[in-house]
N, C-alpha and C positions, 0 to 999 in steps of 0.2 A: 504495500501498498503507499500510495507517497499524495501528497498536496499540490493540487492544481491551479487553486486558484481559493483567495483570502475575500471576504463582504468584511468591509468595518463598518459598524450604523453606529451614529452621534457618540464617538468617541472620543475625547477629550476636544483637540482642535478641528474633526471632524464633524462637518453637520450631515444628516442624510445619511445613502449611501456610498460608498467607496469599493470597488473590485479591485484585487492585486489579481491579476492574473499572472502565474508562473511556470507559465509552459515552457517558455524559453528561461534557460536557466540563468541568464543576468538582465539584471535590471537596476543600471545606475537610474537614479532619479533625484533632477536638479530642480533648483525656484530660487525664490527670490525667498527670504529672512520669514518666518510664520508663515509658510505658505502650506504648513504641516505636515513636514517632510517626516520628524522627527516621530508625529501620531503614527507614522504608516507603518514606521518599524518595530513602534513599543505594542500595537494593537496587533501585529502578527505575533509578537514575544507575548502578547499576554494569551492567547487562544490555550498553551498547555498550561495546565497548573501545575506541571512539575518547574514552571519556571517565575511562580509568584514572587520567593523569594528572593530570587534574582536580583541585579539591578538594582538593590538599595530597596526595591517592591516598587521604584518610580511609578512602572508601568502601573501597576495596579491601585492608586494614588488616583484622586479626583478625576474618575474613570469618565463621568458623563459630559458632555458637549459642552465646553465653556462659551459659546457663542449665543446658546441659548437661557433663559430665565424661566421660562414658563411652555411647558408644551412640547417639554424636551421629552425625546424617545430614550427607549432604556438601553444603554450600550451595550453592545454585544457583538461578536465576532463570529462569524461563521466561516469554518473552513468546507471547502468541495473537496474530498479524498477519493484518489481513485481505487478503485476497490472491485475485482472480476466477480463474478456471479461464483464462481468456481473456489474461491478465497472463503467467501460467505457461508457458502453452503457445507463447506469443511468445515469452521468455525462451528454453525449452528448443530453438525453429525459432534463436534466431539464436547460440547458441554450437553449433547441430548445422553451422552455414553457414561457423562460424568454424574458419581451419585452425590456431588456438592449440589449441582444445579437444584434450586425449586420447583416442585412439582406446578407451578403457576407460569412459569418461563419455559418448561419443558412443554407445555399444552398448547404454546403459543406457535410451537417451532415449525409443523405440517401449514399452518399458515400461511408465517413468517418464508416456507420455502413458496409458496405459490404467489406472493405479491412480490418475488423475487422472479417470475418466468417472464416478465419484459424490463430485466435490470438494464440500466444503461450506465452503469460501471465506473459512476459516482454516487459517493454516498454523503449528506450532506451533515455536518455536526453544528450545532450553534452554543456558544458558552456565552451565558446573558453573565456579563460582569458584575452587576450588583448582588445579584445570588449568588457565583460563582458558580453555578450549574448547567447542567449540558443537558442536550435533546437534539432530538434526531427530527430534522426538516425534511425529509423526503414525505411526501404527501400517502402515498402508499405504506412506508412503515413504522405512520406515525402512533397507532392502535397498539402496538405493542410494547403496553406500559411494563411490565415484566421482563422483558428482553431486551428491550433496547439499551437499558442500563450495561447490561452484560455486554453488548454490541458495542456500545459504546468505549468501554473499558478493552475492548479489544483493540479496535481501532485506534485508540490514543495510545496502546502499547505497543502495536507494530509501525507506527507512520515513523518518518527520520525525526532528528534533533531540530529544536529550533533553538538556535544562539542570534545570543544580542551582544553586538559589542561597539562600545562607542568611540570614543578617538586613542583609545588604548592611553590615556594620561594617568588613568587612576592610578591609588598607590601599589605598588609591589612592596610587598610582606619581606624586607629581608631577616626578619627574627620569625618562625612559624612554630610554634607549640603545636605539639602531638597531641591532639585531647578530643575527644569524644569516639565514637563507635567506630570499631573496622569498618563496616561494610559504609559506612555515610560521612566521609570526611567532607569538607566544604570550603570554599574560596581557596586560596592558596595551598591550603594543606592536600586538597585535591586535586590540583595540577601537580604537585610534587611525588603525591601516591599515584596517578598517571605516568611521572617518570620513571618512579620505581618499577612498575609494572610493564614498561615497554622494554626498560633493559631487562629483565628476566621475570617473567610471571610469577616464579614465587618469593620474590622480593615484595616488601612491605614498610612502611616507614613504624608501623605499629610494632613489627619484630623487632627493631633495634634497640628497645631497650631491655629483651630479653639474650640478646646475640654474644657472644666473647666479643672481647674488643678486637682481636686481629680479625676474625672473620668479618666483624663491622665495619675496619678499617676498609677490607677487600669490597665490599659491598659497596660503600660509599665512593669507593676509585671507582668501579663499573658503572656507577649512577654519573659520575661526573662527566667520565667518556661521551656516554651517550651526549650527556645534555650539549657538552660542548662540540662534537662533533656535529652535531643537529644545526645550532648557531652558527658554526663556521661555514657548514653549505648554505645557508642562506642566508650570511652575513657577503660570502662572494656575489650573491644573484643581486643584494641589494647595495652592495657598494656606497654601506653610509658615510664613511670616513677614512680619511689615511690613517698609517701608523702602525703600531705594534698589534698584534693580535691580543682579544682580551678573551679569556678564558673566565666562567664563573665556578666557585668553588664553593662547594655545601659542604658542611662542617655539622655534625653533631655534639651533641652536647648530655652527656649523659644523665650529668645531676641536675639538671631540668628538663630533662627530655625534649627537647625542641632543635631543631634544626636554624645556622643561620647560614646565611647564603652573599657571596661577597664576589666582588670583582676581583680576578688575581691577573695584572698586567707585567711583562718580563722587560725590567728596563736595567739595560746594560747587563745583561746574564743573570740578574735580581729578581726575585719573585717580590713584587708589592701588592698589596692588598687595598681595596678603596671599597666604597657602600655602594650600591648599583646606582641608587638615587646621587651620587655626586658625580656620576658622566653625565656626557650629553645630551639633551633632550632627543634629538637624532636614535642614541642607544637606550636610552630608557623607553623611547616609542617600538624598539625594534626585539627588545626583550620581552615585553609586553605581546608584543604581536602573536609573536614565535611561541610564547611558554604557553598562550590561549589558543592558539590554533593544534600548534603540534602536539599538543598535552593535553588538552581539554577531556576531562572526565568522563564527557556524554558523547566522543565520541573515540570509537575502540581504535580505528584507523584513519588517516588521511584514504584510504584509499575505499573510504565508504560513501555510500550513493545517497543522494536526495539528502541529504541535510541540508538544512538550510540555514543559512550565514547573512544576519542581518550588522549592517556598519555602520557606523553613523559618522561621518566627517573622517576615515581612516586617509593617515597622512598627514593629518593639520598641521605636525610639528616636523614634516619632511621637505629639504628642498629640493629644487626641480626633479634631480635624475633619481634620487630617491621615490619620488612617487611616480614617475615614467616604469622603474621596477616593480614599484606595489600593483601599479595597471596590470603588468605581466603576469604578476602571481595571482588577482582578483581573475585573471582572465583563465586560468591554469587551473583555480578552483573551482570553478565554473562548468569544466567540463565533465565533471561526476556530482559536482552538487550545484543547488539553486543560491546565487551569491546576490543580493538587495542591498544595493548603497545608495547613500545619498552624499552630496560633495558639491561644492566650489569650485573645484579643483580642475582646470580643462587636462592639467596632466592625467587624468583616472578617465578620461576620455580620449585618451587615442585613436582615432579611426581606423589604424591597422590591427588595434585588438581591441577595439569594442563598437560593431557595427553602430552604425550612426541608427536603424530601426530599432536598435533597444531600447535608447535612453526614453526615460518620460520625463516631463515638467509638470509638476506637479503647480495646479491652478487652485486660488483659493476665491469661491463667488462670493458676491456682496452679501449672502445668504452664511454663509459659512462652510457652506457645501465646496469638496473638494475633490477634484478632476485630474487625474494622471492622462497626459496628454501626449502623442507623439509629436514631432518638430512639424510635420506637415499639416497638422492638427489646430496647431497651434496659432490663438490668435488674442490681440492684447491690444487696446490705443492708448492703453497707460503711460504715463512718463516711463515706469520701471519696467517697458516689456524689453526692451534692450539687456537689462539685469539680467532676468530670468533666463536666457538666454545664452550669455556672453561665454559661458566655459564652453560651451557646443560652438561657438562662434570661436573663440581663442583656440581650441583644439583644431578646428579644420584649417590653421592657417599656423600650426608649427612647421609642416613639411614641407612650403614653398615659399624660403624665408630666406636669409642672407645668404645660406652656404650657394644658392643659385647665382651669386654672383663668379662664381668659381669656370662659371660657361662663357664664353665669347658669344657664341651664337645666339643674344640676349633680346627679348621684348616686355619691355616694361607697360603694364596696362593697370587699368584704372583701377578693378577689383578680383575680389577671389573668384568671382564668378566669371568674369571674362577667362581669367587663369583655369578654371575646369573645364568651359568648353572649348579653348583652345588645345591645351592636353589631351580630351575626350576625343578629338577631330583627327590629331595628328596619326597620319600614317608614316609608312615605312620612307617616306619619298621627303620628309619635313625632319628637322633636327632643331629644328628652334628650341629654346626655353621661354617660358613665359616666369615674369615676376610680377607679383599683385602689389600692389599698393593698396592701400586703405581707401580711397575716393581722388577725385580729379585734382584735387589740390594739392595732395601728395606726392606725388609723382617726381616732382620736384625735387623733393628729397633722396629718392632714390637716384634719380638721373645725378644729382650730385655726388654720389657716394661712387658710380659709376665712372664718371669724370676724374673722380678722387685714384682711383683704383686700375685708372686706364683698362676699364672694358669695354668693348666693341657694344655697341647697343642699339636700338632704336626704340622709341615710347611710342606711344599708342591710346589717344582719349577718342570715350563714345563721341560722335557728331551730333551731339543736342547741344541746349544752351549750353548750359554747367560744361559739357568739353570744352566747345567751342571757346568759351570763356576763358578757361586755364589753360588752352594749347595756346589763345594769343600772349598769355600772361608770361610763358613760361619763352615763347619766342624771343621776347624783351628782357626775359630776365638772364638767359643765357647764352643770347645773342647768335649771328648769322648764324655760325658756322653749326653750331650745336644744333640750332630749328633745322638745319636739313635731315636730324635723327629724327626728327617728330612729325607723328601722322595723324590723321584722325580715322576712326573707323570708315573704313571704305564700302561705299554699296555700287553694285553693280549698275543700279539706276543714278546715273549724278543727278537730275534732277530732283533726285528725293533731299529734301531741305534736311530732315531730323532723322538719325539713321543710330538707332542703338541693339545693345548683343542681343535681345530678344528680337528685331525685325529678321535676322539672320535665318529663324525656324520659320520655314514658309510653310502656308499651309495647315494642312491637320496635324502635323506632327508634333508637336505640345500636346494635342489631345491624346494621340497614341502612344505618347511617352507618359501620361499620368495613370493611363488604364492599366498600361503594362505595371507600371508601378505599385497599383492600388491606391492610387492618390485621389482625393475629390477636385470633382470638375473645377473648381475653383482655386485650386490649391494656387497661390504667387509662382511667378517664373522663378525666381531666387529659389525656394525650396524645392521644387523641381528638379532642379540645374543639380541642386547639393544631393537629392537622392538619388539622382543618376549616378552623381559621380562614382559615389561610393557602393552601387549596387551590385551584387554580384552577379547581376545579369548586365551588366552594361555593355558590354557586346553585342551580347545577341541584341538590345533591344538599338542601339547606336547601326548597327547593320539593318536594321528596317527602317531606320529613318530617308525621307526622300532625297532622291536626285536633284531635286532642286534647293533643298536646304544645306547640301554636301557641296553643290555647285556656289553657292552663297560665300559659305566657309573657305572653301578653295579659295576663291576671289579674295578676301583679305589676307589667307597665306602670300598669294604672289604679289599685291602690292606690299608687302611687310617686305620681301624678298626682295624687289625691285628696290625700294629705298635702302635697305641695308647694304646692296653692292653698291649703289649710289653713293654712298654717305660717308664710305669709309675709307 
């Protein structure tokens, strides 16, 4: 059994209903502050009662919708769980044969099986967050009041774990008392116990006190080796900071039955010890991240499938290259599990690792309702519109950046969408490199760098009012010699007064592209080009574009080439 969808109802910052489809195993969520992103993660986490005492119980406090003072709906979470008819019937047979099953429940089994005759492979379980009780919401299964509690218990016990992580800045316990029962350690003691078990299934922190000293030292040496090998492997992937290798040493204090954690660093051939909290914020975050993912007591191994990882602003304390490595880690983790994370960082939205179509934008309506929309669906006329999708915009501008100046055959264009269009249509006969500016005015900045670096280039503006104005200003600014390298977007129809990028697409080509990408008919040109450029079907769709459009684009290439040859 596994989760396929969650529905949050009137929970915290979410008014009304919000569905979160997790059939895709990777779900990055962006949005402005107070758009409900954290409430989404907390709501999913709140479905499983095993999590109630975790996260300091914050997700279970003040669970009612915060935007309504009257007529508030009852906060609840509904999980759609994929369960085959065979799985449910096997469970019914097992409880039918059990002597511990109440007679009332056994009496319902035959009717329950008949209700499963037209099963659609999804069982819906609702958790009321006020009463903290569960109920089955499938209409055909609701009447079975005696059997349903057993079915709910079976489903909750068979579904994957739901794990929540904030930004990994919470306190790392450097002194851990070995207390409580051996079967149910809590907090960091549970993490360290899992480390012991992964080192050797027979090891346990609870056995240390009764073990002879020399044998205990051998056990601790094995555990430290496992830990540091794991940290070293992940450290190489993240490359958080330069310098000597850092090892973590765990020491057992027999007189107090506790464990102490230290950083051990080799300096000039000598071991020196430091507190973990004395290291950089980057290492502190990294250690927290690795321990909670690799040695999480709820996950038997990183090979477990379908575990749901909920991460709120992961990598907040990491610099850019480490965040890029984290993006790779999250994409890798999602291959076997479900990873849902909220972020404001464009480094965690790298389109080479994160498909653009997977990213959702959290939007809050005036009535407090929250929606998760994809980029093509995103509409907002408010001033904060750009802020909401800014991480996507920034992420998509990482690739075509200043490193493109290494190419001699360069054309500087107005913006990112010019770059996408001309890169997509380039065939084997074209080796132009396009460098996007930010807007018509900003071409001057990139032209200045190209001149300073002695890069051979041409620059092209849109043939509209804004483009013509900035084209003329650039001619005056850079002088007659450089102006020979400037042009306006050329049209095959010289009598056309205004000609912009969108005009290159003839007839129904844009309509065809939207249909192929399942975009709404009114999707903006920019969003259409954006989705096409990062689509797995790009080559196939471009192949279907009409010859008239391809001819119009080829005409632009021809004029750029002519100008380039004549101006160098």
